[in-house]
Legacy VTK file of the C-alpha trace (Angstrom):
# vtk DataFile Version 3.0
C-alpha trace
ASCII
DATASET POLYDATA
POINTS 233 float
246.282 48.524 52.958
249.901 47.986 53.570
249.194 44.697 55.332
248.077 43.168 52.122
250.748 44.644 49.838
253.556 42.404 48.606
256.154 44.200 46.528
257.603 41.056 44.861
254.027 39.931 43.771
253.202 43.672 42.615
256.441 43.596 40.432
255.592 40.087 39.013
252.190 41.340 37.887
253.935 44.078 36.091
256.157 41.597 34.517
253.550 39.238 33.321
251.547 41.918 31.930
254.123 43.601 30.113
253.905 41.672 26.786
250.279 42.629 26.529
251.392 46.342 26.169
252.150 45.580 22.541
248.221 45.474 21.816
247.449 48.134 24.358
249.617 50.961 23.158
248.252 51.329 19.496
244.609 50.823 20.672
245.199 53.579 23.398
246.715 55.900 20.656
243.738 55.292 18.359
241.412 56.197 21.098
243.225 59.502 21.707
243.153 60.324 17.987
239.484 59.317 17.883
238.697 61.733 20.751
240.395 64.735 19.016
238.630 63.837 15.836
235.365 63.869 17.506
235.913 67.368 18.641
236.874 66.874 22.237
239.582 69.121 23.856
242.846 67.433 24.877
242.079 67.855 28.510
238.623 66.390 28.120
239.895 63.428 25.916
242.649 62.730 28.575
240.183 63.017 31.556
237.821 60.576 29.772
240.749 58.051 29.409
241.874 58.536 33.168
238.507 58.267 34.580
236.670 55.661 32.410
239.666 53.488 31.831
237.828 51.379 29.265
238.854 51.425 25.479
235.503 49.924 24.316
233.389 52.558 26.401
235.672 55.216 25.219
235.187 54.342 21.471
231.306 54.265 22.242
231.264 57.614 23.755
233.513 59.044 21.034
231.309 57.583 18.296
227.970 58.928 20.010
229.747 62.412 20.496
230.431 62.597 16.673
226.574 61.719 16.178
225.600 64.345 18.491
223.819 61.969 21.025
222.538 63.307 24.216
224.557 62.775 27.457
222.068 60.182 28.674
222.245 58.065 25.774
226.139 58.016 25.797
225.975 57.141 29.336
223.506 54.206 28.886
225.440 52.900 25.842
228.732 52.951 27.867
226.916 51.000 30.644
225.715 48.424 28.208
229.074 47.933 26.608
230.501 47.489 30.044
228.206 44.896 31.332
230.833 42.247 30.819
232.696 43.732 33.745
229.904 42.793 36.058
230.651 39.079 35.203
234.152 39.676 35.699
233.493 41.092 39.220
231.084 38.260 40.303
233.905 35.796 39.405
236.646 37.696 41.286
234.271 38.582 44.230
234.821 35.444 46.315
238.617 35.692 45.919
238.557 39.399 47.008
235.867 39.325 49.764
238.270 39.051 52.605
239.913 42.312 51.635
238.946 45.674 53.148
236.753 47.983 51.216
239.736 50.308 50.103
241.678 47.303 48.560
238.294 46.091 46.735
237.613 49.722 45.508
241.007 50.103 44.037
241.136 46.795 42.412
237.719 47.169 40.949
238.808 50.373 39.204
241.686 48.752 37.476
239.553 45.487 36.498
240.024 45.040 32.608
239.711 42.232 30.167
243.516 41.742 30.321
243.815 42.116 34.126
241.041 39.509 34.550
242.365 36.859 32.279
245.898 37.363 33.648
244.852 37.318 37.367
242.166 34.759 37.484
244.385 31.792 36.978
246.792 32.878 39.802
243.733 33.313 42.239
242.629 29.703 41.219
246.281 28.350 41.699
247.130 29.988 45.014
245.265 30.969 48.326
247.938 33.695 49.228
245.494 36.696 49.355
248.133 39.242 50.012
250.327 38.097 46.987
247.348 37.732 44.763
245.919 41.131 45.497
249.327 42.742 44.955
249.745 40.919 41.602
246.420 41.978 40.587
247.273 45.574 41.573
250.533 45.234 39.546
248.757 44.234 36.264
246.264 47.075 36.615
248.752 49.777 37.611
250.717 48.900 34.406
247.765 48.733 32.185
246.431 52.216 33.541
249.757 54.060 33.296
250.450 52.533 29.695
246.843 53.306 28.710
247.196 56.978 29.696
250.462 57.443 27.886
249.320 55.901 24.859
246.092 57.889 24.714
248.299 61.206 25.369
250.338 60.239 22.384
247.181 59.819 20.287
245.902 63.337 21.588
249.134 65.001 20.447
249.049 63.059 17.004
245.496 64.132 16.635
246.131 67.589 16.948
249.133 67.580 14.544
247.516 65.451 11.745
245.605 68.031 9.398
241.920 67.961 9.624
241.631 67.243 5.893
242.672 63.747 6.684
239.123 62.990 7.816
240.194 61.152 11.029
236.485 60.167 11.929
237.113 56.933 10.090
239.330 55.963 12.958
236.520 55.267 15.285
234.652 52.584 13.464
237.948 50.999 12.528
238.556 50.656 16.545
235.304 48.848 16.687
236.253 46.450 13.946
239.780 45.835 15.737
238.034 44.987 19.036
235.224 42.946 17.334
236.763 40.709 14.742
238.897 38.577 17.190
235.806 37.996 19.279
233.976 36.201 16.507
235.200 32.709 17.115
231.981 30.634 17.393
228.291 30.524 16.405
226.984 32.304 19.488
229.354 35.277 19.033
228.482 35.465 15.399
224.886 35.317 16.189
225.179 38.173 18.619
227.018 40.094 15.935
224.433 39.440 13.394
221.511 40.480 15.539
223.076 43.632 16.915
224.194 44.754 13.437
220.710 44.253 11.712
219.088 45.913 14.915
221.085 48.982 14.757
220.263 49.434 11.010
216.651 48.612 11.386
216.245 50.760 14.292
218.216 53.636 12.871
215.097 56.043 12.743
214.713 55.927 16.629
215.334 59.422 18.113
218.295 60.274 20.527
220.386 57.506 18.931
218.422 54.828 21.039
219.073 52.323 18.405
222.594 51.893 19.870
221.197 50.976 23.329
218.510 48.701 21.738
220.659 46.925 19.504
223.117 46.102 22.218
220.322 44.828 24.543
219.065 42.568 21.680
222.586 41.398 20.974
222.855 40.456 24.772
219.557 38.607 24.599
220.730 36.735 21.546
223.967 35.686 23.369
221.853 34.463 26.384
219.479 32.446 24.051
222.305 31.198 22.084
224.292 29.974 25.282
221.167 28.218 26.446
220.613 26.575 23.328
224.331 25.399 22.832
224.330 24.363 26.573
221.271 21.895 25.983
222.874 20.423 22.942
226.133 19.918 24.760
LINES 1 234
233 0 1 2 3 4 5 6 7 8 9 10 11 12 13 14 15 16 17 18 19 20 21 22 23 24 25 26 27 28 29 30 31 32 33 34 35 36 37 38 39 40 41 42 43 44 45 46 47 48 49 50 51 52 53 54 55 56 57 58 59 60 61 62 63 64 65 66 67 68 69 70 71 72 73 74 75 76 77 78 79 80 81 82 83 84 85 86 87 88 89 90 91 92 93 94 95 96 97 98 99 100 101 102 103 104 105 106 107 108 109 110 111 112 113 114 115 116 117 118 119 120 121 122 123 124 125 126 127 128 129 130 131 132 133 134 135 136 137 138 139 140 141 142 143 144 145 146 147 148 149 150 151 152 153 154 155 156 157 158 159 160 161 162 163 164 165 166 167 168 169 170 171 172 173 174 175 176 177 178 179 180 181 182 183 184 185 186 187 188 189 190 191 192 193 194 195 196 197 198 199 200 201 202 203 204 205 206 207 208 209 210 211 212 213 214 215 216 217 218 219 220 221 222 223 224 225 226 227 228 229 230 231 232
């Protein structure tokens, strides 16, 4: 792996990603508070953050834990929420294919929305695989480390804040914070509308399967919307 590591590019990735931490830190803290509010132990909450490393998936898992959903439903719901990472991986794969499997495995773990957005433009501009991979690793390392610290701070805060404050409301607020900035066009609004109506209409389904079904229906609405708008364009 050392043959593909460039310290200057690694530090450049950290430097370029640093401004985004202003949004990552409060989000991570809220995820930590939400996990404690859901009844998770501090160790379990931190372990979930370290292993999953996905704010959206952590919020979904926390929401379903509060609802008492079975583990299989929680797992499937997290997979549905994380499907976007498949598209990110497919986009990055041509650039990372020359790397050995250890590098690819490491970079796939730290692949996030922010790391993808910050790294893709560099990969398009430069053919220096060694520097690009190290830059990617730098962005991911900063994101992962900051996320753990922020989550830990939220876990501590969640234990200090009195239970009478009813912190359960934090979880749906997290969803709204993630969702609202994404509603920028007709397709995204249609996806939101379909998923929202479906999750309410299918609420009677057992095992909280309404979450999975509404997510799949939202994905289907997005595919149809993209095709329709593509034809018009």
